[in-house]
Backbone as CSV, one residue per row, in Angstrom:
resi,resn,N_x,N_y,N_z,CA_x,CA_y,CA_z,C_x,C_y,C_z
1,MET,-55.184,51.388,24.557,-53.778,51.457,24.095,-53.222,50.049,23.980
2,THR,-52.498,49.841,22.869,-52.015,48.509,22.588,-50.896,48.132,23.619
3,LEU,-51.084,47.000,24.257,-50.177,46.537,25.288,-49.233,45.440,24.731
4,ALA,-47.970,45.569,25.092,-46.993,44.543,24.721,-46.423,43.952,25.965
5,ILE,-46.116,42.672,25.951,-45.480,41.961,27.074,-44.186,41.368,26.562
6,ILE,-43.132,41.710,27.233,-41.804,41.038,27.004,-41.616,40.009,28.057
7,GLY,-41.573,38.747,27.696,-41.392,37.695,28.653,-39.923,37.297,28.801
8,GLY,-39.522,37.108,30.016,-38.141,36.731,30.259,-37.994,35.303,30.674
9,THR,-36.961,35.001,31.455,-36.743,33.617,31.935,-37.966,33.111,32.690
10,GLY,-38.411,31.922,32.323,-39.594,31.329,32.953,-40.911,31.758,32.281
11,LEU,-40.838,32.643,31.344,-42.059,33.090,30.650,-41.836,33.137,29.146
12,THR,-41.280,32.079,28.600,-41.050,32.017,27.154,-42.378,32.145,26.391
13,GLN,-43.422,31.582,27.003,-44.747,31.725,26.401,-45.776,31.572,27.519
14,ILE,-47.010,31.969,27.220,-48.094,31.899,28.161,-49.125,30.974,27.558
15,ALA,-49.462,29.875,28.224,-50.381,28.872,27.663,-51.728,29.494,27.312
16,GLU,-52.124,30.518,28.134,-53.449,31.107,27.962,-53.535,32.075,26.778
17,LEU,-52.399,32.323,26.103,-52.411,33.239,24.945,-53.080,32.576,23.771
18,ASN,-54.005,33.258,23.162,-54.593,32.842,21.894,-53.849,33.509,20.789
19,ILE,-52.922,32.796,20.125,-52.026,33.426,19.124,-52.786,33.616,17.830
20,VAL,-52.757,34.889,17.370,-53.459,35.212,16.120,-52.517,35.263,14.940
21,GLU,-51.285,35.746,15.162,-50.355,35.969,14.079,-48.900,35.989,14.580
22,HIS,-48.005,35.354,13.790,-46.546,35.496,14.047,-46.049,36.576,13.113
23,CYS,-45.312,37.533,13.698,-44.727,38.640,12.920,-43.238,38.572,12.983
24,ASP,-42.618,38.165,11.887,-41.155,38.026,11.815,-40.613,39.280,11.158
25,LEU,-40.150,40.234,11.962,-39.766,41.547,11.428,-38.248,41.667,11.307
26,ASP,-37.820,42.507,10.353,-36.517,43.083,10.361,-36.630,44.513,10.792
27,THR,-35.601,45.023,11.492,-35.610,46.406,11.914,-34.316,47.093,11.443
28,PRO,-34.241,48.419,11.538,-32.939,49.060,11.199,-31.818,48.623,12.108
29,PHE,-32.147,47.935,13.196,-31.150,47.545,14.168,-30.923,46.024,14.193
30,GLY,-31.422,45.312,13.197,-31.242,43.890,13.108,-32.486,43.141,13.522
31,LYS,-32.265,41.837,13.788,-33.385,40.957,14.070,-33.708,41.037,15.581
32,PRO,-34.987,41.016,15.909,-35.409,40.876,17.315,-35.077,39.486,17.854
33,SER,-35.341,39.281,19.129,-35.038,38.017,19.773,-35.831,36.850,19.186
34,ALA,-37.058,37.098,18.745,-37.951,36.062,18.252,-39.061,36.730,17.464
35,PRO,-39.863,35.966,16.732,-41.042,36.564,16.092,-41.961,37.161,17.147
36,PHE,-42.516,38.304,16.821,-43.571,38.872,17.712,-44.835,38.152,17.492
37,LEU,-45.569,37.971,18.602,-46.842,37.244,18.528,-48.001,38.238,18.746
38,ARG,-48.821,38.430,17.752,-50.075,39.099,17.971,-51.018,38.092,18.563
39,ALA,-51.591,38.427,19.704,-52.337,37.423,20.473,-53.474,38.067,21.232
40,GLU,-54.243,37.241,21.907,-55.268,37.727,22.821,-55.103,37.015,24.145
41,LEU,-55.246,37.788,25.232,-55.211,37.283,26.580,-56.477,37.773,27.295
42,ASN,-57.230,36.817,27.751,-58.594,37.131,28.275,-59.413,37.924,27.240
43,GLY,-59.214,37.614,25.980,-59.968,38.231,24.935,-59.470,39.624,24.540
44,VAL,-58.392,40.075,25.141,-57.817,41.401,24.883,-56.630,41.283,23.975
45,PRO,-56.591,42.053,22.880,-55.407,41.949,21.946,-54.159,42.518,22.635
46,LEU,-53.043,41.850,22.355,-51.744,42.332,22.798,-50.671,41.775,21.912
47,ILE,-49.420,42.229,22.163,-48.252,41.726,21.465,-47.333,41.071,22.462
48,PHE,-46.835,39.883,22.123,-45.910,39.176,23.060,-44.539,38.908,22.375
49,LEU,-43.482,39.098,23.145,-42.160,38.799,22.649,-41.391,38.028,23.688
50,ALA,-40.782,36.930,23.287,-39.844,36.210,24.189,-38.472,36.857,24.135
51,ARG,-38.103,37.494,25.250,-36.895,38.296,25.318,-35.622,37.500,24.969
52,HIS,-35.540,36.254,25.445,-34.348,35.443,25.257,-34.476,34.482,24.051
53,GLY,-35.489,34.686,23.222,-35.724,33.819,22.099,-36.652,32.642,22.507
54,ASN,-37.126,31.910,21.561,-37.956,30.751,21.769,-37.509,29.634,20.837
55,PRO,-36.746,28.642,21.343,-36.472,28.379,22.780,-35.476,29.396,23.363
56,HIS,-35.469,29.408,24.665,-34.637,30.326,25.477,-33.150,30.022,25.137
57,ARG,-32.493,30.982,24.418,-31.114,30.724,23.974,-30.194,31.931,23.972
58,ILE,-30.767,33.131,24.141,-29.945,34.339,24.057,-29.648,34.868,25.472
59,PRO,-28.357,34.920,25.810,-28.008,35.431,27.168,-28.277,36.909,27.263
60,PRO,-28.405,37.444,28.501,-28.801,38.837,28.699,-27.948,39.861,27.961
61,HIS,-26.627,39.651,27.941,-25.763,40.657,27.318,-25.752,40.572,25.821
62,LYS,-26.406,39.586,25.222,-26.418,39.438,23.779,-27.809,39.752,23.155
63,ILE,-28.753,40.104,23.987,-30.117,40.426,23.504,-30.027,41.661,22.643
64,ASN,-30.744,41.671,21.523,-30.797,42.884,20.652,-31.960,43.765,21.182
65,TYR,-31.683,44.497,22.241,-32.701,45.270,22.882,-33.257,46.306,21.929
66,ARG,-32.452,46.946,21.129,-32.899,47.989,20.205,-33.880,47.406,19.195
67,ALA,-33.578,46.262,18.603,-34.490,45.642,17.679,-35.800,45.251,18.284
68,ASN,-35.726,44.755,19.541,-36.950,44.347,20.268,-37.889,45.514,20.466
69,ILE,-37.372,46.632,21.016,-38.211,47.767,21.325,-38.658,48.462,20.038
70,TRP,-37.801,48.587,19.053,-38.132,49.215,17.812,-39.284,48.391,17.141
71,GLY,-39.174,47.115,17.166,-40.151,46.205,16.542,-41.530,46.376,17.206
72,LEU,-41.514,46.482,18.521,-42.803,46.696,19.250,-43.442,48.008,18.850
73,LYS,-42.642,49.072,18.765,-43.174,50.344,18.306,-43.700,50.255,16.887
74,GLN,-42.985,49.556,16.024,-43.375,49.380,14.612,-44.747,48.697,14.526
75,LEU,-44.983,47.762,15.436,-46.260,47.019,15.454,-47.386,47.752,16.144
76,GLY,-47.127,48.935,16.664,-48.163,49.751,17.232,-48.291,49.690,18.737
77,ALA,-47.335,49.083,19.429,-47.386,49.052,20.906,-47.277,50.442,21.446
78,LYS,-48.022,50.715,22.509,-47.977,52.017,23.224,-47.531,51.783,24.677
79,GLN,-47.734,50.621,25.203,-47.353,50.278,26.553,-46.596,48.948,26.534
80,ILE,-45.502,48.876,27.330,-44.711,47.644,27.388,-44.560,47.241,28.867
81,ILE,-44.855,46.014,29.113,-44.581,45.413,30.449,-43.506,44.409,30.259
82,GLY,-42.343,44.618,30.909,-41.221,43.681,30.895,-41.320,42.792,32.119
83,VAL,-41.468,41.491,31.899,-41.479,40.525,32.988,-40.118,39.917,33.114
84,ALA,-39.567,39.864,34.318,-38.192,39.414,34.499,-38.022,38.600,35.762
85,ALA,-37.190,37.556,35.696,-36.766,36.849,36.885,-35.599,37.605,37.501
86,VAL,-35.614,37.743,38.794,-34.614,38.538,39.462,-34.181,37.858,40.775
87,GLY,-33.111,38.372,41.340,-32.692,37.988,42.687,-33.191,39.004,43.692
88,GLY,-33.446,38.527,44.918,-33.908,39.391,45.976,-32.753,39.909,46.842
89,ILE,-32.751,41.158,47.187,-31.729,41.736,48.056,-32.399,42.301,49.311
90,GLY,-33.438,43.121,49.149,-34.132,43.676,50.320,-34.803,42.578,51.152
91,ALA,-34.971,42.906,52.429,-35.489,41.935,53.367,-36.837,41.309,52.948
92,ALA,-37.673,42.137,52.309,-38.992,41.661,51.876,-38.983,40.945,50.559
93,MET,-37.844,40.966,49.851,-37.796,40.419,48.482,-37.451,38.946,48.482
94,ALA,-38.337,38.107,48.999,-38.113,36.666,49.121,-38.423,35.955,47.838
95,PRO,-37.891,34.809,47.644,-38.228,33.994,46.457,-39.726,33.762,46.300
96,SER,-40.157,33.808,45.037,-41.591,33.650,44.586,-42.413,34.925,44.808
97,VAL,-41.858,35.931,45.447,-42.554,37.222,45.617,-42.477,37.978,44.321
98,ILE,-43.506,38.772,44.045,-43.517,39.694,42.898,-43.382,41.133,43.338
99,ALA,-42.501,41.867,42.673,-42.287,43.252,42.979,-42.475,44.119,41.739
100,ILE,-42.941,45.317,41.934,-43.130,46.274,40.825,-42.220,47.425,41.101
101,PRO,-40.964,47.383,40.598,-39.985,48.394,40.944,-40.390,49.790,40.456
102,ASP,-39.864,50.806,41.198,-40.113,52.178,40.780,-38.841,52.937,40.440
103,GLN,-37.681,52.320,40.674,-36.413,52.931,40.367,-35.444,51.842,39.878
104,LEU,-34.350,52.286,39.267,-33.331,51.343,38.838,-31.951,51.998,38.838
105,ILE,-30.941,51.165,38.940,-29.509,51.549,38.752,-28.879,50.606,37.731
106,ASP,-28.227,51.163,36.735,-27.716,50.367,35.649,-26.199,50.102,35.903
107,TYR,-25.840,48.830,36.055,-24.444,48.413,36.185,-23.980,47.642,34.949
108,SER,-24.805,47.574,33.916,-24.401,46.824,32.713,-23.425,47.669,31.903
109,TYR,-22.765,47.050,30.943,-21.790,47.763,30.125,-21.692,47.086,28.726
110,GLY,-21.260,47.873,27.775,-21.003,47.316,26.426,-22.246,46.966,25.678
111,ARG,-23.393,47.375,26.089,-24.646,47.093,25.323,-25.003,48.288,24.483
112,GLU,-25.641,47.970,23.317,-26.183,49.062,22.510,-27.387,49.624,23.249
113,HIS,-27.221,50.760,23.871,-28.152,51.238,24.848,-28.967,52.401,24.468
114,THR,-28.848,52.941,23.190,-29.577,54.104,22.781,-29.840,54.055,21.275
115,PHE,-30.969,54.677,20.870,-31.254,54.881,19.453,-30.575,56.168,18.975
116,PHE,-30.102,57.006,19.886,-29.559,58.309,19.523,-28.029,58.203,19.508
117,ALA,-27.515,57.517,18.520,-26.066,57.237,18.490,-25.409,57.699,17.162
118,ASP,-26.041,57.523,16.041,-25.383,57.767,14.768,-26.230,58.703,13.872
119,ASP,-25.558,59.432,12.976,-26.239,60.253,11.948,-27.248,61.201,12.579
120,LEU,-26.858,61.827,13.686,-27.764,62.734,14.363,-27.663,64.164,13.844
121,GLU,-28.761,64.876,13.791,-28.743,66.286,13.460,-28.410,67.104,14.699
122,HIS,-28.709,66.541,15.854,-28.347,67.219,17.133,-28.330,66.120,18.243
123,VAL,-27.591,66.366,19.305,-27.531,65.463,20.441,-28.891,65.402,21.144
124,THR,-29.362,64.235,21.447,-30.646,64.095,22.099,-30.489,63.444,23.465
125,HIS,-31.135,64.016,24.459,-31.130,63.495,25.804,-32.600,63.240,26.237
126,ILE,-32.831,62.248,27.059,-34.148,62.036,27.628,-34.097,62.211,29.139
127,ASP,-35.152,62.691,29.734,-35.232,62.749,31.178,-35.558,61.323,31.647
128,PHE,-34.774,60.884,32.597,-34.907,59.500,33.083,-35.087,59.460,34.617
129,THR,-35.558,60.578,35.153,-35.736,60.704,36.583,-36.598,59.549,37.113
130,LEU,-37.698,59.313,36.412,-38.599,58.220,36.730,-38.547,57.223,35.556
131,PRO,-37.778,56.120,35.735,-37.568,55.212,34.597,-38.830,54.421,34.151
132,TYR,-39.764,54.267,35.084,-40.950,53.517,34.805,-42.172,54.438,34.707
133,ALA,-43.065,54.194,33.747,-44.253,55.041,33.563,-45.163,54.868,34.770
134,GLN,-45.471,55.952,35.407,-46.230,55.889,36.686,-47.657,55.407,36.436
135,ALA,-48.289,55.869,35.399,-49.669,55.436,35.138,-49.726,53.965,34.864
136,LEU,-48.771,53.420,34.172,-48.731,51.971,33.882,-48.456,51.177,35.159
137,ARG,-47.565,51.677,35.982,-47.299,51.019,37.288,-48.577,50.940,38.104
138,GLU,-49.323,52.103,38.153,-50.554,52.130,38.910,-51.574,51.147,38.356
139,ARG,-51.607,50.995,37.045,-52.520,50.019,36.454,-52.148,48.616,36.868
140,ILE,-50.849,48.310,36.916,-50.416,46.967,37.364,-50.828,46.759,38.808
141,LEU,-50.605,47.745,39.667,-50.952,47.621,41.091,-52.441,47.459,41.275
142,THR,-53.224,48.176,40.484,-54.693,48.056,40.594,-55.120,46.671,40.147
143,ALA,-54.520,46.157,39.092,-54.840,44.816,38.623,-54.490,43.790,39.654
144,ALA,-53.365,43.940,40.348,-52.960,43.018,41.398,-53.996,43.027,42.542
145,LYS,-54.440,44.196,42.886,-55.458,44.289,43.965,-56.756,43.608,43.573
146,LEU,-57.179,43.856,42.346,-58.438,43.244,41.871,-58.360,41.743,41.812
147,ALA,-57.161,41.222,41.449,-56.983,39.780,41.318,-56.536,39.147,42.642
148,GLN,-56.435,39.970,43.683,-56.004,39.506,45.019,-54.675,38.788,44.978
149,ILE,-53.741,39.464,44.271,-52.354,38.982,44.180,-51.457,39.920,44.959
150,ASP,-50.762,39.365,45.923,-49.871,40.201,46.748,-48.624,40.559,45.970
151,VAL,-48.356,41.865,45.903,-47.136,42.347,45.248,-46.490,43.415,46.127
152,ILE,-45.199,43.610,45.952,-44.525,44.706,46.624,-44.485,45.861,45.606
153,ALA,-44.994,46.981,46.057,-45.318,48.096,45.147,-44.160,49.041,44.913
154,HIS,-42.953,48.667,45.207,-41.805,49.575,45.061,-40.539,48.724,45.012
155,GLY,-39.440,49.407,44.784,-38.168,48.691,44.801,-37.192,49.280,43.781
156,THR,-35.915,49.239,44.081,-34.914,49.703,43.145,-34.248,48.462,42.512
157,TYR,-34.312,48.421,41.175,-33.859,47.306,40.396,-32.382,47.571,39.929
158,ALA,-31.484,46.695,40.284,-30.098,46.778,39.821,-29.934,45.904,38.578
159,CYS,-29.465,46.495,37.474,-29.228,45.695,36.263,-27.713,45.413,36.151
160,THR,-27.387,44.137,36.275,-26.007,43.705,36.135,-25.768,43.058,34.733
161,GLN,-24.551,42.779,34.400,-24.222,42.397,33.055,-24.597,40.931,32.771
162,GLY,-24.337,40.011,33.718,-24.654,38.627,33.379,-23.647,38.080,32.362
163,PRO,-23.813,36.847,31.926,-24.856,35.913,32.376,-24.577,35.242,33.695
164,ARG,-23.396,35.472,34.277,-23.112,34.866,35.611,-23.924,35.580,36.634
165,LEU,-24.158,34.847,37.757,-24.763,35.488,38.930,-23.695,36.289,39.620
166,GLU,-24.104,37.082,40.621,-23.220,37.979,41.306,-22.405,37.298,42.388
167,THR,-21.338,37.906,42.816,-20.617,37.467,43.996,-21.317,37.984,45.267
168,ALA,-20.957,37.405,46.391,-21.552,37.906,47.651,-21.154,39.366,47.899
169,ALA,-19.896,39.688,47.547,-19.431,41.094,47.716,-20.186,42.066,46.801
170,GLU,-20.492,41.620,45.612,-21.255,42.464,44.678,-22.676,42.717,45.207
171,ILE,-23.309,41.700,45.755,-24.627,41.869,46.312,-24.570,42.818,47.518
172,LYS,-23.517,42.717,48.321,-23.348,43.644,49.442,-23.202,45.082,48.925
173,ARG,-22.463,45.242,47.880,-22.319,46.581,47.274,-23.671,47.103,46.796
174,LEU,-24.420,46.222,46.090,-25.731,46.650,45.587,-26.653,47.057,46.754
175,ALA,-26.622,46.305,47.802,-27.440,46.634,48.967,-27.027,47.994,49.510
176,ASN,-25.736,48.241,49.616,-25.249,49.514,50.096,-25.615,50.672,49.190
177,ASP,-25.800,50.371,47.898,-26.236,51.374,46.930,-27.726,51.638,46.975
178,GLY,-28.459,50.803,47.776,-29.872,51.000,47.914,-30.730,50.130,47.000
179,CYS,-30.120,49.092,46.428,-30.861,48.230,45.485,-31.640,47.155,46.279
180,ASP,-32.839,46.831,45.824,-33.688,45.834,46.413,-33.744,44.547,45.584
181,LEU,-33.516,44.661,44.295,-33.618,43.570,43.327,-32.425,43.566,42.428
182,VAL,-32.069,42.419,41.886,-30.968,42.383,40.941,-31.372,41.464,39.735
183,GLY,-31.251,42.069,38.567,-31.563,41.328,37.315,-30.579,41.667,36.238
184,MET,-30.776,41.124,35.057,-29.792,41.308,33.993,-30.381,41.892,32.714
185,THR,-31.677,42.165,32.695,-32.315,42.589,31.417,-33.089,43.926,31.553
186,GLY,-33.082,44.537,32.727,-33.941,45.723,32.915,-33.432,46.917,32.125
187,MET,-32.143,46.940,31.767,-31.537,47.960,30.944,-30.741,47.316,29.842
188,PRO,-30.762,47.920,28.644,-31.336,49.239,28.322,-32.823,49.232,27.919
189,GLU,-33.526,48.155,28.208,-34.897,48.027,27.794,-35.719,49.220,28.205
190,ALA,-35.631,49.635,29.477,-36.433,50.748,29.990,-36.138,52.057,29.322
191,ALA,-34.835,52.307,29.119,-34.420,53.607,28.494,-34.794,53.652,27.028
192,LEU,-34.636,52.533,26.315,-35.009,52.534,24.890,-36.495,52.789,24.709
193,ALA,-37.321,52.209,25.560,-38.743,52.462,25.493,-39.012,53.921,25.715
194,LYS,-38.325,54.521,26.666,-38.510,55.948,26.933,-38.111,56.829,25.763
195,GLU,-37.028,56.409,25.088,-36.589,57.170,23.879,-37.629,57.182,22.788
196,LEU,-38.382,56.130,22.714,-39.404,55.985,21.648,-40.792,56.465,22.182
197,GLU,-40.790,57.054,23.379,-42.015,57.569,23.983,-43.083,56.492,24.209
198,LEU,-42.590,55.315,24.629,-43.457,54.206,24.984,-43.543,54.087,26.516
199,ASP,-44.713,53.870,27.065,-44.832,53.604,28.495,-44.249,52.227,28.824
200,TYR,-43.413,52.184,29.852,-42.759,50.926,30.172,-42.804,50.762,31.688
201,ALA,-43.062,49.507,32.102,-43.001,49.121,33.534,-42.500,47.702,33.616
202,ASN,-42.067,47.333,34.820,-41.428,46.050,35.008,-42.169,45.271,36.075
203,ILE,-42.377,43.973,35.846,-42.835,43.033,36.825,-41.676,42.086,37.174
204,SER,-41.164,42.179,38.362,-40.020,41.345,38.772,-40.506,40.161,39.584
205,VAL,-40.174,38.964,39.107,-40.494,37.733,39.788,-39.232,37.232,40.473
206,ILE,-39.241,37.213,41.787,-37.976,36.897,42.548,-37.782,35.403,42.516
207,ALA,-36.612,35.002,41.998,-36.299,33.577,41.839,-35.374,33.032,42.909
208,ASN,-34.653,33.921,43.568,-33.631,33.447,44.558,-33.203,34.624,45.397
209,TRP,-32.630,34.351,46.552,-31.940,35.380,47.313,-30.604,35.662,46.625
210,GLY,-30.198,36.952,46.695,-28.888,37.332,46.188,-27.772,36.587,46.884
211,ALA,-26.626,36.484,46.188,-25.515,35.667,46.695,-25.079,36.184,48.060
212,GLY,-24.830,35.231,48.967,-24.345,35.572,50.289,-25.394,35.965,51.295
213,LEU,-26.627,36.052,50.907,-27.674,36.435,51.846,-28.187,35.254,52.621
214,ILE,-28.012,34.037,52.092,-28.286,32.816,52.817,-27.121,31.892,52.632
215,GLU,-27.007,30.862,53.407,-25.878,29.936,53.274,-25.984,29.076,52.042
216,GLY,-24.892,28.726,51.486,-24.876,27.774,50.331,-24.863,28.549,49.019
217,GLU,-24.677,27.730,47.961,-24.650,28.313,46.606,-26.066,28.358,46.051
218,ILE,-26.250,29.221,45.037,-27.521,29.344,44.344,-27.547,28.290,43.229
219,THR,-28.535,27.469,43.176,-28.643,26.438,42.193,-29.774,26.681,41.215
220,MET,-29.646,26.192,39.983,-30.685,26.344,38.967,-31.937,25.586,39.416
221,GLU,-31.752,24.476,40.140,-32.925,23.781,40.648,-33.771,24.681,41.579
222,GLU,-33.109,25.395,42.428,-33.790,26.319,43.321,-34.517,27.422,42.547
223,ILE,-33.765,27.998,41.557,-34.339,29.073,40.784,-35.602,28.587,40.030
224,GLU,-35.478,27.455,39.384,-36.623,26.911,38.594,-37.806,26.638,39.471
225,LYS,-37.595,26.111,40.682,-38.669,25.815,41.582,-39.428,27.087,41.987
226,ASN,-38.664,28.125,42.342,-39.280,29.389,42.711,-39.991,30.098,41.582
227,LEU,-39.397,29.937,40.372,-40.005,30.566,39.210,-41.324,29.929,38.863
228,GLU,-41.416,28.618,39.084,-42.658,27.922,38.738,-43.888,28.561,39.442
229,SER,-43.694,28.810,40.736,-44.830,29.393,41.480,-44.930,30.878,41.211
230,GLY,-43.796,31.561,41.142,-43.819,33.004,40.910,-44.381,33.375,39.559
231,MET,-44.065,32.615,38.525,-44.549,32.943,37.165,-46.037,32.673,37.050
232,GLN,-46.552,31.694,37.770,-48.004,31.443,37.727,-48.728,32.670,38.274
233,LYS,-48.188,33.238,39.360,-48.791,34.480,39.870,-48.667,35.628,38.873
234,ALA,-47.514,35.673,38.222,-47.277,36.777,37.240,-48.279,36.647,36.074
235,ILE,-48.556,35.408,35.640,-49.488,35.186,34.517,-50.882,35.632,34.973
236,SER,-51.290,35.306,36.188,-52.580,35.701,36.685,-52.656,37.230,36.723
237,LEU,-51.541,37.865,37.080,-51.469,39.341,37.143,-51.613,39.922,35.727
238,LEU,-50.919,39.332,34.775,-51.026,39.815,33.379,-52.439,39.656,32.849
239,LYS,-53.113,38.602,33.188,-54.521,38.435,32.761,-55.388,39.519,33.321
240,SER,-55.147,39.879,34.611,-55.916,40.951,35.219,-55.596,42.319,34.565
241,ILE,-54.319,42.552,34.252,-53.933,43.790,33.604,-54.579,43.857,32.200
242,ALA,-54.579,42.781,31.476,-55.183,42.765,30.124,-56.658,43.127,30.212
243,THR,-57.353,42.641,31.244,-58.744,42.941,31.413,-58.947,44.444,31.642
244,LEU,-58.072,45.058,32.417,-58.134,46.518,32.663,-57.923,47.328,31.394
245,ASN,-57.101,46.727,30.493,-56.824,47.417,29.225,-57.885,47.244,28.186
246,ALA,-58.919,46.428,28.484,-59.962,46.183,27.468,-60.756,47.475,27.161
């Protein structure tokens, strides 16, 4: 099955990708974030998209999620792995740790979040009980085990609006709601993939503790330092996943 990777902050590109073709698509929903890359990773064909553009320039609330997911479907993707930098809330969700969430709560607003909006013959609903494809999650966890990469195999992802980081009170609220991770791009990406019957899973790379969980302000220097090590582990994990997809 054709695998697609959507890379977020810290993963604009993967040096190990052997790029075969740049695909600059138009979609019924406008332009995607960047040209899609048909590429090979560990000799396995896949499609790569830089979620925030290349160079990184599109903030989370301005991403054309519908064009991105539609374009991947148009190019033949069957499975999508979204890689994202996140903040840690749960006690185990420390900086540089990788988590594979199994649930999410959407706190974003004002985003074009569905393909089922206009010119409908009937109202369409999707079941979203399990937002992430279980078989794809299991493949990621198997790949992590084979590559001897420690990951946390669960977690509830909170999607906030951004681009600002959260207040300490907001993080406290998210924790009370049962959230373990906080990011800005997990929705509507997951729901749109589900609408197009694409398997979708998330790899969360923890870049910082959520606001108020440790003393002091969150700095970009801290985030970038943690992402450097976390994303290297994520790339190793993606290489292992690609090998399983061969």
